[in-house]
MIKE-98682 format. One record per atom (N, C-alpha, C): x, y, z; residue number from 0; chain; residue in one letter. Coordinates in steps of 0.02 Angstrom, whole numbers. Layout:
! residues N
<rec X="X" Y="Y" Z="Z" n="NUM" chain="A" res="A"/>
...
***
This chain:
! residues 114
<rec X="-4586" Y="4345" Z="-3533" n="0" chain="A" res="M"/>
<rec X="-4565" Y="4385" Z="-3476" n="0" chain="A" res="M"/>
<rec X="-4505" Y="4427" Z="-3496" n="0" chain="A" res="M"/>
<rec X="-4503" Y="4488" Z="-3472" n="1" chain="A" res="S"/>
<rec X="-4448" Y="4532" Z="-3491" n="1" chain="A" res="S"/>
<rec X="-4383" Y="4512" Z="-3456" n="1" chain="A" res="S"/>
<rec X="-4328" Y="4535" Z="-3486" n="2" chain="A" res="E"/>
<rec X="-4262" Y="4516" Z="-3461" n="2" chain="A" res="E"/>
<rec X="-4250" Y="4539" Z="-3390" n="2" chain="A" res="E"/>
<rec X="-4271" Y="4601" Z="-3373" n="3" chain="A" res="H"/>
<rec X="-4258" Y="4625" Z="-3305" n="3" chain="A" res="H"/>
<rec X="-4297" Y="4586" Z="-3253" n="3" chain="A" res="H"/>
<rec X="-4357" Y="4561" Z="-3272" n="4" chain="A" res="M"/>
<rec X="-4395" Y="4519" Z="-3225" n="4" chain="A" res="M"/>
<rec X="-4360" Y="4452" Z="-3215" n="4" chain="A" res="M"/>
<rec X="-4331" Y="4424" Z="-3268" n="5" chain="A" res="E"/>
<rec X="-4294" Y="4361" Z="-3262" n="5" chain="A" res="E"/>
<rec X="-4232" Y="4369" Z="-3219" n="5" chain="A" res="E"/>
<rec X="-4199" Y="4426" Z="-3225" n="6" chain="A" res="I"/>
<rec X="-4140" Y="4438" Z="-3183" n="6" chain="A" res="I"/>
<rec X="-4160" Y="4442" Z="-3110" n="6" chain="A" res="I"/>
<rec X="-4215" Y="4477" Z="-3095" n="7" chain="A" res="A"/>
<rec X="-4239" Y="4482" Z="-3026" n="7" chain="A" res="A"/>
<rec X="-4258" Y="4413" Z="-2998" n="7" chain="A" res="A"/>
<rec X="-4290" Y="4372" Z="-3039" n="8" chain="A" res="R"/>
<rec X="-4308" Y="4304" Z="-3018" n="8" chain="A" res="R"/>
<rec X="-4246" Y="4261" Z="-3006" n="8" chain="A" res="R"/>
<rec X="-4195" Y="4269" Z="-3049" n="9" chain="A" res="E"/>
<rec X="-4134" Y="4230" Z="-3041" n="9" chain="A" res="E"/>
<rec X="-4097" Y="4249" Z="-2977" n="9" chain="A" res="E"/>
<rec X="-4095" Y="4314" Z="-2961" n="10" chain="A" res="I"/>
<rec X="-4063" Y="4336" Z="-2898" n="10" chain="A" res="I"/>
<rec X="-4099" Y="4305" Z="-2839" n="10" chain="A" res="I"/>
<rec X="-4166" Y="4309" Z="-2840" n="11" chain="A" res="T"/>
<rec X="-4206" Y="4280" Z="-2786" n="11" chain="A" res="T"/>
<rec X="-4193" Y="4205" Z="-2780" n="11" chain="A" res="T"/>
<rec X="-4189" Y="4171" Z="-2836" n="12" chain="A" res="S"/>
<rec X="-4177" Y="4099" Z="-2837" n="12" chain="A" res="S"/>
<rec X="-4108" Y="4083" Z="-2810" n="12" chain="A" res="S"/>
<rec X="-4057" Y="4121" Z="-2830" n="13" chain="A" res="Q"/>
<rec X="-3989" Y="4109" Z="-2806" n="13" chain="A" res="Q"/>
<rec X="-3984" Y="4117" Z="-2731" n="13" chain="A" res="Q"/>
<rec X="-4014" Y="4169" Z="-2704" n="14" chain="A" res="I"/>
<rec X="-4012" Y="4181" Z="-2631" n="14" chain="A" res="I"/>
<rec X="-4050" Y="4125" Z="-2595" n="14" chain="A" res="I"/>
<rec X="-4109" Y="4107" Z="-2620" n="15" chain="A" res="S"/>
<rec X="-4149" Y="4054" Z="-2588" n="15" chain="A" res="S"/>
<rec X="-4114" Y="3987" Z="-2590" n="15" chain="A" res="S"/>
<rec X="-4078" Y="3974" Z="-2645" n="16" chain="A" res="H"/>
<rec X="-4042" Y="3911" Z="-2651" n="16" chain="A" res="H"/>
<rec X="-3984" Y="3908" Z="-2601" n="16" chain="A" res="H"/>
<rec X="-3948" Y="3964" Z="-2594" n="17" chain="A" res="L"/>
<rec X="-3890" Y="3966" Z="-2548" n="17" chain="A" res="L"/>
<rec X="-3912" Y="3963" Z="-2475" n="17" chain="A" res="L"/>
<rec X="-3968" Y="3995" Z="-2460" n="18" chain="A" res="S"/>
<rec X="-3993" Y="3996" Z="-2391" n="18" chain="A" res="S"/>
<rec X="-4069" Y="4002" Z="-2392" n="18" chain="A" res="S"/>
<rec X="-4105" Y="3947" Z="-2386" n="19" chain="A" res="P"/>
<rec X="-4178" Y="3948" Z="-2393" n="19" chain="A" res="P"/>
<rec X="-4215" Y="3995" Z="-2345" n="19" chain="A" res="P"/>
<rec X="-4186" Y="4010" Z="-2288" n="20" chain="A" res="L"/>
<rec X="-4220" Y="4053" Z="-2239" n="20" chain="A" res="L"/>
<rec X="-4193" Y="4125" Z="-2238" n="20" chain="A" res="L"/>
<rec X="-4149" Y="4141" Z="-2283" n="21" chain="A" res="A"/>
<rec X="-4116" Y="4207" Z="-2282" n="21" chain="A" res="A"/>
<rec X="-4167" Y="4265" Z="-2284" n="21" chain="A" res="A"/>
<rec X="-4212" Y="4263" Z="-2332" n="22" chain="A" res="F"/>
<rec X="-4260" Y="4319" Z="-2338" n="22" chain="A" res="F"/>
<rec X="-4302" Y="4326" Z="-2276" n="22" chain="A" res="F"/>
<rec X="-4323" Y="4271" Z="-2246" n="23" chain="A" res="A"/>
<rec X="-4362" Y="4273" Z="-2184" n="23" chain="A" res="A"/>
<rec X="-4321" Y="4303" Z="-2127" n="23" chain="A" res="A"/>
<rec X="-4258" Y="4283" Z="-2122" n="24" chain="A" res="C"/>
<rec X="-4214" Y="4308" Z="-2068" n="24" chain="A" res="C"/>
<rec X="-4203" Y="4383" Z="-2074" n="24" chain="A" res="C"/>
<rec X="-4201" Y="4408" Z="-2135" n="25" chain="A" res="W"/>
<rec X="-4190" Y="4480" Z="-2146" n="25" chain="A" res="W"/>
<rec X="-4255" Y="4520" Z="-2142" n="25" chain="A" res="W"/>
<rec X="-4312" Y="4487" Z="-2137" n="26" chain="A" res="G"/>
<rec X="-4376" Y="4521" Z="-2137" n="26" chain="A" res="G"/>
<rec X="-4390" Y="4553" Z="-2205" n="26" chain="A" res="G"/>
<rec X="-4369" Y="4520" Z="-2258" n="27" chain="A" res="A"/>
<rec X="-4374" Y="4548" Z="-2326" n="27" chain="A" res="A"/>
<rec X="-4446" Y="4550" Z="-2350" n="27" chain="A" res="A"/>
<rec X="-4464" Y="4605" Z="-2383" n="28" chain="A" res="K"/>
<rec X="-4531" Y="4613" Z="-2411" n="28" chain="A" res="K"/>
<rec X="-4527" Y="4666" Z="-2466" n="28" chain="A" res="K"/>
<rec X="-4582" Y="4676" Z="-2499" n="29" chain="A" res="N"/>
<rec X="-4588" Y="4727" Z="-2552" n="29" chain="A" res="N"/>
<rec X="-4536" Y="4718" Z="-2607" n="29" chain="A" res="N"/>
<rec X="-4535" Y="4660" Z="-2637" n="30" chain="A" res="F"/>
<rec X="-4486" Y="4645" Z="-2690" n="30" chain="A" res="F"/>
<rec X="-4505" Y="4680" Z="-2755" n="30" chain="A" res="F"/>
<rec X="-4455" Y="4710" Z="-2787" n="31" chain="A" res="V"/>
<rec X="-4465" Y="4748" Z="-2849" n="31" chain="A" res="V"/>
<rec X="-4407" Y="4733" Z="-2897" n="31" chain="A" res="V"/>
<rec X="-4423" Y="4721" Z="-2960" n="32" chain="A" res="A"/>
<rec X="-4370" Y="4713" Z="-3011" n="32" chain="A" res="A"/>
<rec X="-4343" Y="4782" Z="-3029" n="32" chain="A" res="A"/>
<rec X="-4277" Y="4786" Z="-3035" n="33" chain="A" res="I"/>
<rec X="-4244" Y="4849" Z="-3054" n="33" chain="A" res="I"/>
<rec X="-4232" Y="4849" Z="-3129" n="33" chain="A" res="I"/>
<rec X="-4249" Y="4904" Z="-3162" n="34" chain="A" res="L"/>
<rec X="-4238" Y="4910" Z="-3234" n="34" chain="A" res="L"/>
<rec X="-4164" Y="4918" Z="-3249" n="34" chain="A" res="L"/>
<rec X="-4143" Y="4899" Z="-3309" n="35" chain="A" res="P"/>
<rec X="-4073" Y="4908" Z="-3328" n="35" chain="A" res="P"/>
<rec X="-4054" Y="4982" Z="-3330" n="35" chain="A" res="P"/>
<rec X="-3992" Y="4997" Z="-3314" n="36" chain="A" res="M"/>
<rec X="-3966" Y="5065" Z="-3318" n="36" chain="A" res="M"/>
<rec X="-3913" Y="5066" Z="-3373" n="36" chain="A" res="M"/>
<rec X="-3925" Y="5103" Z="-3425" n="37" chain="A" res="T"/>
<rec X="-3879" Y="5103" Z="-3482" n="37" chain="A" res="T"/>
<rec X="-3843" Y="5169" Z="-3492" n="37" chain="A" res="T"/>
<rec X="-3849" Y="5214" Z="-3444" n="38" chain="A" res="E"/>
<rec X="-3815" Y="5279" Z="-3450" n="38" chain="A" res="E"/>
<rec X="-3751" Y="5277" Z="-3410" n="38" chain="A" res="E"/>
<rec X="-3706" Y="5323" Z="-3426" n="39" chain="A" res="G"/>
<rec X="-3644" Y="5329" Z="-3388" n="39" chain="A" res="G"/>
<rec X="-3589" Y="5285" Z="-3417" n="39" chain="A" res="G"/>
<rec X="-3536" Y="5276" Z="-3378" n="40" chain="A" res="R"/>
<rec X="-3480" Y="5235" Z="-3399" n="40" chain="A" res="R"/>
<rec X="-3500" Y="5163" Z="-3406" n="40" chain="A" res="R"/>
<rec X="-3466" Y="5126" Z="-3449" n="41" chain="A" res="I"/>
<rec X="-3482" Y="5055" Z="-3460" n="41" chain="A" res="I"/>
<rec X="-3482" Y="5016" Z="-3395" n="41" chain="A" res="I"/>
<rec X="-3433" Y="5028" Z="-3352" n="42" chain="A" res="C"/>
<rec X="-3428" Y="4989" Z="-3290" n="42" chain="A" res="C"/>
<rec X="-3483" Y="5007" Z="-3240" n="42" chain="A" res="C"/>
<rec X="-3518" Y="5064" Z="-3251" n="43" chain="A" res="D"/>
<rec X="-3573" Y="5083" Z="-3207" n="43" chain="A" res="D"/>
<rec X="-3641" Y="5058" Z="-3231" n="43" chain="A" res="D"/>
<rec X="-3644" Y="5032" Z="-3292" n="44" chain="A" res="Q"/>
<rec X="-3707" Y="5008" Z="-3320" n="44" chain="A" res="Q"/>
<rec X="-3727" Y="4942" Z="-3288" n="44" chain="A" res="Q"/>
<rec X="-3792" Y="4932" Z="-3282" n="45" chain="A" res="T"/>
<rec X="-3817" Y="4869" Z="-3254" n="45" chain="A" res="T"/>
<rec X="-3869" Y="4839" Z="-3300" n="45" chain="A" res="T"/>
<rec X="-3879" Y="4774" Z="-3293" n="46" chain="A" res="D"/>
<rec X="-3928" Y="4739" Z="-3334" n="46" chain="A" res="D"/>
<rec X="-3995" Y="4732" Z="-3298" n="46" chain="A" res="D"/>
<rec X="-4002" Y="4761" Z="-3240" n="47" chain="A" res="G"/>
<rec X="-4062" Y="4754" Z="-3200" n="47" chain="A" res="G"/>
<rec X="-4045" Y="4724" Z="-3133" n="47" chain="A" res="G"/>
<rec X="-4096" Y="4710" Z="-3093" n="48" chain="A" res="G"/>
<rec X="-4082" Y="4682" Z="-3028" n="48" chain="A" res="G"/>
<rec X="-4144" Y="4674" Z="-2985" n="48" chain="A" res="G"/>
<rec X="-4133" Y="4674" Z="-2920" n="49" chain="A" res="L"/>
<rec X="-4186" Y="4662" Z="-2872" n="49" chain="A" res="L"/>
<rec X="-4179" Y="4711" Z="-2814" n="49" chain="A" res="L"/>
<rec X="-4235" Y="4738" Z="-2793" n="50" chain="A" res="Q"/>
<rec X="-4237" Y="4783" Z="-2735" n="50" chain="A" res="Q"/>
<rec X="-4289" Y="4756" Z="-2686" n="50" chain="A" res="Q"/>
<rec X="-4274" Y="4760" Z="-2621" n="51" chain="A" res="F"/>
<rec X="-4322" Y="4739" Z="-2571" n="51" chain="A" res="F"/>
<rec X="-4307" Y="4777" Z="-2506" n="51" chain="A" res="F"/>
<rec X="-4356" Y="4776" Z="-2462" n="52" chain="A" res="K"/>
<rec X="-4350" Y="4810" Z="-2398" n="52" chain="A" res="K"/>
<rec X="-4332" Y="4758" Z="-2345" n="52" chain="A" res="K"/>
<rec X="-4288" Y="4777" Z="-2298" n="53" chain="A" res="V"/>
<rec X="-4267" Y="4731" Z="-2244" n="53" chain="A" res="V"/>
<rec X="-4275" Y="4765" Z="-2176" n="53" chain="A" res="V"/>
<rec X="-4276" Y="4723" Z="-2125" n="54" chain="A" res="N"/>
<rec X="-4280" Y="4746" Z="-2056" n="54" chain="A" res="N"/>
<rec X="-4228" Y="4708" Z="-2016" n="54" chain="A" res="N"/>
<rec X="-4164" Y="4722" Z="-2029" n="55" chain="A" res="G"/>
<rec X="-4109" Y="4687" Z="-1997" n="55" chain="A" res="G"/>
<rec X="-4084" Y="4721" Z="-1934" n="55" chain="A" res="G"/>
<rec X="-4036" Y="4690" Z="-1902" n="56" chain="A" res="L"/>
<rec X="-4006" Y="4719" Z="-1842" n="56" chain="A" res="L"/>
<rec X="-3964" Y="4780" Z="-1859" n="56" chain="A" res="L"/>
<rec X="-3926" Y="4776" Z="-1914" n="57" chain="A" res="K"/>
<rec X="-3881" Y="4830" Z="-1934" n="57" chain="A" res="K"/>
<rec X="-3916" Y="4879" Z="-1981" n="57" chain="A" res="K"/>
<rec X="-3955" Y="4853" Z="-2028" n="58" chain="A" res="H"/>
<rec X="-3986" Y="4896" Z="-2079" n="58" chain="A" res="H"/>
<rec X="-4061" Y="4884" Z="-2082" n="58" chain="A" res="H"/>
<rec X="-4097" Y="4940" Z="-2079" n="59" chain="A" res="K"/>
<rec X="-4169" Y="4940" Z="-2089" n="59" chain="A" res="K"/>
<rec X="-4182" Y="4988" Z="-2147" n="59" chain="A" res="K"/>
<rec X="-4204" Y="4961" Z="-2203" n="60" chain="A" res="G"/>
<rec X="-4215" Y="5002" Z="-2262" n="60" chain="A" res="G"/>
<rec X="-4214" Y="4960" Z="-2324" n="60" chain="A" res="G"/>
<rec X="-4191" Y="4989" Z="-2379" n="61" chain="A" res="L"/>
<rec X="-4190" Y="4955" Z="-2443" n="61" chain="A" res="L"/>
<rec X="-4124" Y="4921" Z="-2457" n="61" chain="A" res="L"/>
<rec X="-4127" Y="4866" Z="-2493" n="62" chain="A" res="V"/>
<rec X="-4069" Y="4832" Z="-2520" n="62" chain="A" res="V"/>
<rec X="-4077" Y="4829" Z="-2595" n="62" chain="A" res="V"/>
<rec X="-4025" Y="4849" Z="-2631" n="63" chain="A" res="K"/>
<rec X="-4026" Y="4846" Z="-2704" n="63" chain="A" res="K"/>
<rec X="-3970" Y="4800" Z="-2727" n="63" chain="A" res="K"/>
<rec X="-3987" Y="4751" Z="-2768" n="64" chain="A" res="I"/>
<rec X="-3938" Y="4704" Z="-2796" n="64" chain="A" res="I"/>
<rec X="-3943" Y="4711" Z="-2872" n="64" chain="A" res="I"/>
<rec X="-3888" Y="4733" Z="-2904" n="65" chain="A" res="E"/>
<rec X="-3889" Y="4745" Z="-2976" n="65" chain="A" res="E"/>
<rec X="-3837" Y="4702" Z="-3011" n="65" chain="A" res="E"/>
<rec X="-3855" Y="4673" Z="-3067" n="66" chain="A" res="L"/>
<rec X="-3810" Y="4634" Z="-3108" n="66" chain="A" res="L"/>
<rec X="-3769" Y="4682" Z="-3151" n="66" chain="A" res="L"/>
<rec X="-3702" Y="4678" Z="-3144" n="67" chain="A" res="T"/>
<rec X="-3659" Y="4724" Z="-3181" n="67" chain="A" res="T"/>
<rec X="-3632" Y="4692" Z="-3245" n="67" chain="A" res="T"/>
<rec X="-3597" Y="4731" Z="-3284" n="68" chain="A" res="C"/>
<rec X="-3574" Y="4708" Z="-3350" n="68" chain="A" res="C"/>
<rec X="-3523" Y="4651" Z="-3347" n="68" chain="A" res="C"/>
<rec X="-3490" Y="4642" Z="-3291" n="69" chain="A" res="N"/>
<rec X="-3440" Y="4587" Z="-3286" n="69" chain="A" res="N"/>
<rec X="-3470" Y="4525" Z="-3252" n="69" chain="A" res="N"/>
<rec X="-3537" Y="4520" Z="-3252" n="70" chain="A" res="D"/>
<rec X="-3574" Y="4463" Z="-3226" n="70" chain="A" res="D"/>
<rec X="-3564" Y="4451" Z="-3151" n="70" chain="A" res="D"/>
<rec X="-3553" Y="4506" Z="-3115" n="71" chain="A" res="T"/>
<rec X="-3552" Y="4504" Z="-3042" n="71" chain="A" res="T"/>
<rec X="-3607" Y="4552" Z="-3018" n="71" chain="A" res="T"/>
<rec X="-3616" Y="4555" Z="-2953" n="72" chain="A" res="Y"/>
<rec X="-3669" Y="4598" Z="-2925" n="72" chain="A" res="Y"/>
<rec X="-3640" Y="4658" Z="-2888" n="72" chain="A" res="Y"/>
<rec X="-3678" Y="4712" Z="-2889" n="73" chain="A" res="R"/>
<rec X="-3666" Y="4770" Z="-2847" n="73" chain="A" res="R"/>
<rec X="-3722" Y="4771" Z="-2796" n="73" chain="A" res="R"/>
<rec X="-3704" Y="4771" Z="-2732" n="74" chain="A" res="I"/>
<rec X="-3753" Y="4771" Z="-2678" n="74" chain="A" res="I"/>
<rec X="-3749" Y="4838" Z="-2642" n="74" chain="A" res="I"/>
<rec X="-3807" Y="4869" Z="-2631" n="75" chain="A" res="R"/>
<rec X="-3810" Y="4931" Z="-2593" n="75" chain="A" res="R"/>
<rec X="-3864" Y="4926" Z="-2540" n="75" chain="A" res="R"/>
<rec X="-3848" Y="4951" Z="-2480" n="76" chain="A" res="T"/>
<rec X="-3900" Y="4962" Z="-2430" n="76" chain="A" res="T"/>
<rec X="-3916" Y="5036" Z="-2432" n="76" chain="A" res="T"/>
<rec X="-3980" Y="5052" Z="-2432" n="77" chain="A" res="V"/>
<rec X="-4003" Y="5120" Z="-2445" n="77" chain="A" res="V"/>
<rec X="-4057" Y="5140" Z="-2396" n="77" chain="A" res="V"/>
<rec X="-4055" Y="5203" Z="-2375" n="78" chain="A" res="K"/>
<rec X="-4109" Y="5231" Z="-2335" n="78" chain="A" res="K"/>
<rec X="-4137" Y="5291" Z="-2373" n="78" chain="A" res="K"/>
<rec X="-4202" Y="5303" Z="-2368" n="79" chain="A" res="V"/>
<rec X="-4233" Y="5361" Z="-2398" n="79" chain="A" res="V"/>
<rec X="-4260" Y="5404" Z="-2342" n="79" chain="A" res="V"/>
<rec X="-4233" Y="5464" Z="-2338" n="80" chain="A" res="R"/>
<rec X="-4254" Y="5512" Z="-2286" n="80" chain="A" res="R"/>
<rec X="-4272" Y="5578" Z="-2318" n="80" chain="A" res="R"/>
<rec X="-4334" Y="5599" Z="-2309" n="81" chain="A" res="K"/>
<rec X="-4358" Y="5663" Z="-2335" n="81" chain="A" res="K"/>
<rec X="-4341" Y="5670" Z="-2410" n="81" chain="A" res="K"/>
<rec X="-4359" Y="5620" Z="-2448" n="82" chain="A" res="Q"/>
<rec X="-4348" Y="5616" Z="-2521" n="82" chain="A" res="Q"/>
<rec X="-4274" Y="5618" Z="-2541" n="82" chain="A" res="Q"/>
<rec X="-4230" Y="5604" Z="-2494" n="83" chain="A" res="E"/>
<rec X="-4158" Y="5600" Z="-2509" n="83" chain="A" res="E"/>
<rec X="-4136" Y="5527" Z="-2502" n="83" chain="A" res="E"/>
<rec X="-4101" Y="5503" Z="-2553" n="84" chain="A" res="V"/>
<rec X="-4076" Y="5434" Z="-2552" n="84" chain="A" res="V"/>
<rec X="-4006" Y="5434" Z="-2523" n="84" chain="A" res="V"/>
<rec X="-3997" Y="5395" Z="-2470" n="85" chain="A" res="I"/>
<rec X="-3932" Y="5391" Z="-2436" n="85" chain="A" res="I"/>
<rec X="-3906" Y="5319" Z="-2443" n="85" chain="A" res="I"/>
<rec X="-3849" Y="5311" Z="-2477" n="86" chain="A" res="V"/>
<rec X="-3818" Y="5245" Z="-2483" n="86" chain="A" res="V"/>
<rec X="-3778" Y="5233" Z="-2419" n="86" chain="A" res="V"/>
<rec X="-3798" Y="5183" Z="-2381" n="87" chain="A" res="C"/>
<rec X="-3765" Y="5167" Z="-2317" n="87" chain="A" res="C"/>
<rec X="-3701" Y="5127" Z="-2328" n="87" chain="A" res="C"/>
<rec X="-3705" Y="5077" Z="-2373" n="88" chain="A" res="E"/>
<rec X="-3648" Y="5033" Z="-2386" n="88" chain="A" res="E"/>
<rec X="-3654" Y="5008" Z="-2457" n="88" chain="A" res="E"/>
<rec X="-3597" Y="4998" Z="-2490" n="89" chain="A" res="E"/>
<rec X="-3597" Y="4973" Z="-2559" n="89" chain="A" res="E"/>
<rec X="-3540" Y="4924" Z="-2568" n="89" chain="A" res="E"/>
<rec X="-3554" Y="4870" Z="-2603" n="90" chain="A" res="R"/>
<rec X="-3503" Y="4820" Z="-2619" n="90" chain="A" res="R"/>
<rec X="-3509" Y="4802" Z="-2693" n="90" chain="A" res="R"/>
<rec X="-3453" Y="4803" Z="-2727" n="91" chain="A" res="D"/>
<rec X="-3450" Y="4787" Z="-2798" n="91" chain="A" res="D"/>
<rec X="-3416" Y="4720" Z="-2808" n="91" chain="A" res="D"/>
<rec X="-3425" Y="4693" Z="-2868" n="92" chain="A" res="D"/>
<rec X="-3392" Y="4631" Z="-2889" n="92" chain="A" res="D"/>
<rec X="-3407" Y="4572" Z="-2843" n="92" chain="A" res="D"/>
<rec X="-3470" Y="4564" Z="-2823" n="93" chain="A" res="V"/>
<rec X="-3491" Y="4509" Z="-2781" n="93" chain="A" res="V"/>
<rec X="-3515" Y="4452" Z="-2826" n="93" chain="A" res="V"/>
<rec X="-3486" Y="4394" Z="-2820" n="94" chain="A" res="F"/>
<rec X="-3506" Y="4336" Z="-2859" n="94" chain="A" res="F"/>
<rec X="-3569" Y="4306" Z="-2828" n="94" chain="A" res="F"/>
<rec X="-3607" Y="4268" Z="-2868" n="95" chain="A" res="F"/>
<rec X="-3671" Y="4242" Z="-2845" n="95" chain="A" res="F"/>
<rec X="-3665" Y="4200" Z="-2782" n="95" chain="A" res="F"/>
<rec X="-3610" Y="4161" Z="-2776" n="96" chain="A" res="D"/>
<rec X="-3603" Y="4118" Z="-2717" n="96" chain="A" res="D"/>
<rec X="-3582" Y="4157" Z="-2654" n="96" chain="A" res="D"/>
<rec X="-3568" Y="4221" Z="-2662" n="97" chain="A" res="E"/>
<rec X="-3551" Y="4264" Z="-2605" n="97" chain="A" res="E"/>
<rec X="-3609" Y="4310" Z="-2584" n="97" chain="A" res="E"/>
<rec X="-3666" Y="4304" Z="-2619" n="98" chain="A" res="L"/>
<rec X="-3722" Y="4349" Z="-2606" n="98" chain="A" res="L"/>
<rec X="-3746" Y="4346" Z="-2533" n="98" chain="A" res="L"/>
<rec X="-3761" Y="4287" Z="-2509" n="99" chain="A" res="V"/>
<rec X="-3790" Y="4280" Z="-2441" n="99" chain="A" res="V"/>
<rec X="-3741" Y="4305" Z="-2388" n="99" chain="A" res="V"/>
<rec X="-3678" Y="4287" Z="-2394" n="100" chain="A" res="T"/>
<rec X="-3628" Y="4308" Z="-2345" n="100" chain="A" res="T"/>
<rec X="-3623" Y="4384" Z="-2343" n="100" chain="A" res="T"/>
<rec X="-3618" Y="4415" Z="-2402" n="101" chain="A" res="N"/>
<rec X="-3613" Y="4488" Z="-2405" n="101" chain="A" res="N"/>
<rec X="-3677" Y="4522" Z="-2380" n="101" chain="A" res="N"/>
<rec X="-3734" Y="4497" Z="-2401" n="102" chain="A" res="L"/>
<rec X="-3797" Y="4526" Z="-2379" n="102" chain="A" res="L"/>
<rec X="-3806" Y="4519" Z="-2303" n="102" chain="A" res="L"/>
<rec X="-3789" Y="4461" Z="-2276" n="103" chain="A" res="D"/>
<rec X="-3794" Y="4451" Z="-2203" n="103" chain="A" res="D"/>
<rec X="-3749" Y="4500" Z="-2165" n="103" chain="A" res="D"/>
<rec X="-3689" Y="4511" Z="-2190" n="104" chain="A" res="E"/>
<rec X="-3644" Y="4560" Z="-2158" n="104" chain="A" res="E"/>
<rec X="-3673" Y="4630" Z="-2161" n="104" chain="A" res="E"/>
<rec X="-3703" Y="4647" Z="-2218" n="105" chain="A" res="M"/>
<rec X="-3730" Y="4715" Z="-2228" n="105" chain="A" res="M"/>
<rec X="-3796" Y="4727" Z="-2191" n="105" chain="A" res="M"/>
<rec X="-3836" Y="4674" Z="-2182" n="106" chain="A" res="I"/>
<rec X="-3902" Y="4682" Z="-2152" n="106" chain="A" res="I"/>
<rec X="-3901" Y="4665" Z="-2077" n="106" chain="A" res="I"/>
<rec X="-3867" Y="4611" Z="-2059" n="107" chain="A" res="E"/>
<rec X="-3868" Y="4587" Z="-1990" n="107" chain="A" res="E"/>
<rec X="-3803" Y="4599" Z="-1952" n="107" chain="A" res="E"/>
<rec X="-3751" Y="4621" Z="-1986" n="108" chain="A" res="D"/>
<rec X="-3686" Y="4635" Z="-1956" n="108" chain="A" res="D"/>
<rec X="-3651" Y="4572" Z="-1931" n="108" chain="A" res="D"/>
<rec X="-3657" Y="4519" Z="-1971" n="109" chain="A" res="R"/>
<rec X="-3621" Y="4457" Z="-1955" n="109" chain="A" res="R"/>
<rec X="-3559" Y="4456" Z="-1999" n="109" chain="A" res="R"/>
<rec X="-3501" Y="4441" Z="-1970" n="110" chain="A" res="N"/>
<rec X="-3439" Y="4446" Z="-2008" n="110" chain="A" res="N"/>
<rec X="-3409" Y="4379" Z="-2026" n="110" chain="A" res="N"/>
<rec X="-3436" Y="4323" Z="-2005" n="111" chain="A" res="Y"/>
<rec X="-3413" Y="4256" Z="-2024" n="111" chain="A" res="Y"/>
<rec X="-3338" Y="4248" Z="-2013" n="111" chain="A" res="Y"/>
<rec X="-3313" Y="4270" Z="-1958" n="112" chain="A" res="G"/>
<rec X="-3244" Y="4259" Z="-1939" n="112" chain="A" res="G"/>
<rec X="-3192" Y="4302" Z="-1974" n="112" chain="A" res="G"/>
<rec X="-3214" Y="4354" Z="-2007" n="113" chain="A" res="R"/>
<rec X="-3166" Y="4398" Z="-2041" n="113" chain="A" res="R"/>
<rec X="-3137" Y="4448" Z="-1993" n="113" chain="A" res="R"/>
***
């Protein structure tokens, strides 16, 4: 299995382990492995990731989770309108144990007491 597929599986596994019902709560579907991005500045490069579609209270559209060079994740919520990609929200330097909390805030607008 290729490395980018393993990264996508690991992200899925980490989220499912932290919250077994998270994907169902977000209405997640259409899972796709993201290829590594090796162009641009070193800090902008990614090793691959996971993309899926959600139907949340706050965000309806795509979610992209990419593994960055410092072993943290970059999360983006994205909408595609008339072949234009619009980044709605972006968070960098998210550790694996913070994935569900950050995703829930971005998709469902839950702030967990912040």
